[in-house]
C-alpha positions in Angstrom: 89.3 104.5 87.2 92.9 104.1 88.3 95.8 103.4 85.9 97.4 100.5 87.8 98.7 97.8 85.6 97.3 94.4 86.6 99.8 91.7 87.6 98.7 88.1 87.2 99.4 87.3 90.8 96.9 86.8 93.6 97.1 88.6 97.0 95.6 86.3 99.6 94.5 87.8 102.9 92.9 86.5 106.1 91.4 87.9 109.2 88.9 90.6 109.8 86.4 92.1 107.3 87.2 94.8 104.9 84.7 97.7 105.4 84.0 100.8 103.4 81.3 103.4 103.1 80.4 105.5 100.1 78.1 108.3 99.2 75.3 107.9 96.6 77.8 108.2 93.7 80.3 105.6 95.0 82.8 108.1 96.5 84.5 106.5 99.5 83.7 108.3 102.7 85.1 105.7 105.1 87.6 102.8 104.9 88.7 100.6 107.8 92.4 99.7 108.3 91.9 96.3 106.8 90.7 97.9 103.5 93.9 99.9 103.4 96.1 96.9 104.2 94.5 94.7 101.6 94.1 97.3 98.8 97.6 98.8 99.4 96.2 102.3 99.5 96.4 104.8 102.3 93.2 106.1 103.9 94.0 109.5 102.3 94.1 107.9 98.9 90.8 106.0 99.3 88.6 108.6 101.0 87.4 111.0 98.4 88.1 108.5 95.5 85.5 106.6 93.6 85.2 103.0 94.8 86.2 101.9 91.3 89.8 102.8 92.2 90.1 99.1 93.0 88.1 97.7 90.0 89.9 95.0 88.2 89.5 95.0 84.4 88.5 91.3 84.5 85.2 92.3 86.2 82.4 92.6 83.7 80.6 96.0 83.8 77.3 94.1 83.7 78.0 92.8 87.3 78.4 96.3 88.6 75.3 97.5 86.6 73.3 94.8 88.4 74.8 95.8 91.7 73.9 99.5 91.3 70.4 98.6 90.2 69.9 96.5 93.3 71.4 98.9 95.9 69.7 102.0 94.4 66.4 100.2 94.7 67.0 99.9 98.5 68.0 96.2 98.6 71.3 94.6 99.6 73.6 93.0 97.0 76.1 90.3 97.5 78.5 88.6 95.2 82.1 87.7 94.4 84.3 90.6 93.2 87.9 90.5 91.8 89.6 93.7 93.0 92.9 95.3 92.0 95.5 96.4 94.6 97.6 99.5 94.2 100.7 97.3 93.4 98.8 95.5 90.6 98.1 92.2 92.4 94.5 91.1 92.5 92.4 89.7 95.3 88.9 88.1 95.4 86.3 89.1 98.0 82.8 88.0 98.9 81.0 91.3 99.1 77.8 92.5 100.7 76.7 96.1 100.0 73.8 97.5 102.0 72.0 100.9 101.5 72.1 103.3 104.4 68.8 105.1 105.1 68.1 108.3 107.0 65.0 108.8 109.3 62.9 109.7 106.2 63.7 106.3 104.7 65.9 107.9 102.0 69.1 106.3 100.9 72.1 108.4 101.9 74.9 106.1 101.0 76.1 102.5 101.1 78.2 100.3 103.4 80.1 97.4 102.1 81.6 94.5 104.0 84.0 92.1 102.4 85.8 88.9 103.4 88.0 86.5 101.6 86.1 84.2 99.3 86.1 80.3 99.2 88.4 79.0 96.5 85.6 77.0 94.9 83.5 80.1 94.6 86.4 82.0 93.1 87.0 79.4 90.4 83.3 79.3 89.5 83.0 83.1 89.4 86.2 83.6 87.5 85.0 81.1 84.8 81.6 82.9 84.6 83.1 86.4 84.4 85.5 85.2 81.6 82.5 83.9 79.6 80.6 87.2 80.1 83.6 89.2 79.0 84.1 86.9 76.0 80.4 87.1 74.8 79.4 90.7 75.8 82.7 92.5 76.1 83.4 94.7 79.1 
């Protein structure tokens, strides 16, 4: 994980989708320009790094455990995620992660598409994640 200090200020973005692709271990193999712009990282900083480089400490580990269980089983996962930019600001995204299969139907990686999330959904998820962290820890 990175050592960026979170700042309690939201970065709001609009426009096209954020897209990234990873290998089976979550190492970034592709990032589109929008991912770089929103995260504040250069392509060279993202590609080859674990996707958790943008993990915000407010995100419960249990959410990511469920995500990994889902995508490793060959199913798509979607949910709201609070991410951490390189400058410490945070941003919320509605995320969908889909496994990539080869011709033998084996998972070879994952592709994620993210867009800005509706404010109402952010408020509900933020409250839920705070409760999870308070009761279970991170």
